[in-house]
C-alpha positions, 0 to 999 in steps of 0.5 A: 284594814281600817282597824290596822290603820287605827292601831298604827295611828294609835301607836304613832301617837303614843310614840310621839308623846313619849318622844315629846316627854323625853325631849322636854325632860332633856331640856330641863336643867339638872336638879341640884341639892344645895348642900350649903345654905343659910337662912339667917334670922340675925338680922331679920331675913332679907327674903321671906320663906315664900320667896326663898321657896319660890327661888328653889322652885325656879332654879330646880333645887330639890334639896337643901342642907339648911342652917341659920344664925340663930337656928330659928331660920332652920325651924322656919324652913322645916315648918314650911313643908314645901312640896318637892323640897327635901330639907336636911337640917343642921344645927348651927353653933351660933346665936349671933355673928360674933359667935363665929370667933368664940364658939369653940371655947364656949361651953354655952354653945355646946349646951346649945347644940345638945338642946337643939338636937332634942328637936329630933330632926337634925342630921349634922352640926355646922357650918362652923368656922374653925382654923388651925390649932383652934381645933385642938380644944376640949369643946371641939372634941366634945362636939366631934364626939357628940356628932359621932355618938349621934351619927351626925355630920360636921360641916366645917369651914376650915383649913386642912390643918383643922380638918386633920385635927377634927379627924384625930379627935375621933376617926369615925367623924363624918365631915363635909368640908365647906369650900373644899379648902378655897384655893388649896392645891388639887394635889392636897385636896386629893391627898385629904380625900384619899386619907379620909374616906369620910370627908366630902368636899362642898364647892361654894366659893372654890377657886380653880375649877374652871379657867377664864373661858369657863372650861373645866381645868384638867386638875379638877376634871381629874378630881371629879373623875377619881372621886365622883362620890365625894363632892357636893354643891352649895350656894352659901347664902350668908348675905343677901347678895348671895340670895340676889345672885342665887340663879347665877350661882346655880347656872355657873355650876350647871355650866361646868357640870355639862362638861362632865360625863352625865353620871358624874354630873348627876352624882355631884349635882344631887346624887351624893347628897341623897346618898349621904342623907338617905337614912332613917331620920331624914326629913323629906318635906 
């Protein structure tokens, strides 16, 4: 009898412990892979690497698509080797801010991309700015072809016309569309995703996802339900103010993610990025 009571007590303790762990995990915010992050070193970084890593830990960021201007900042994040953080580095085709306006006409930048690639750990090129017919350029085509030849993603801050041209340069191109067209209509976004299976939308600065009360709009709910594997989240920390509001940015994502079915929310928050980058050559710190 005594042994039976002890066994029941033991089982009860185990059940209580499991229940407590389950509740604790449920209370944790959903993990996020930040698929649009800049750690710019031109000018000098506003936050030091240890401060940046602390922000990631605080806000449960478990992966980042890391870029910087110049690429020195990305090198620093790769060297940091923070436990529990997956760093996926992209080559940024900029040395200084004015390169934003001229990189696509500059053979020196194409050489920069090739030289950086020799480091052996990059998974993509970008984020780069490219609009309209500026994409119809021999150096852009060379960059697209280089990306395809080396299984690299392109991270394009572009309008839909430039995205179409990138895809025409090489139908095998894999493009992450920074900001998913900003205010482009959801019908046009859907048409682009349907036409190009290797196009993914990154959602920083994207307008229209929620209404004035913070509720997911019907149009965006429909997009997420139809294309659950085609969206990524990002902070776009291009200026110090974005770093200062990092927690608010992630909280705003989590607010509308909770309005989606858990499986879709998890895909957008982290699962799609993991699926894209989980292949040989990816660096997990």
